[in-house]
C-alpha positions, 0 to 999 in steps of 0.5 A: 852552730847554724840555728836557723836551718836546724829550727826550720828542719825541726819545726817546719820541714818535719811537720810538713813532711809528716802532714803530706805523707799522711794526708796527701790524698786530701791535700792534692785536690787543693792545688790552686788554693795552695798555690794562691796561698804560696804566691800571696805569702811570698808577695807580701812577706818578702818585701816586709822582711826586706824592709824590716832587715834594711831598717834594722827592725830585725836581723840575721847574724852569720853564726846562726845562718848559712850566710847565703844572702839573696836580695837582702835576705838570707836564704833561710828566710825565703825557705821560712816564707815558703814553707811556713805558708805551706804548713799553715795552709795545709793545716787550715785545709785539713781542719776545713776538711774535718770541721768546715761546712758543718 
């Protein structure tokens, strides 16, 4: 069973879809902030993951991933980096909208 893609769907994609469905108007004005967070996340997390996998600090096994590898990482890990950063920045921005600058 492909656990990693299932995990991404349940714990990352579903909450992200719900947040953006209900809070799109608030989040769309932060386009540059979101883009910056995404780029920074990708720039820092991707090499970190590549080194960790190469040095066997952590690993991905074939029964749990789709088996599509790109530059030493499974495709699910790139999705994780991109969408977890988006989920995190979305939550932080909504909290800032609600309670920031009091």
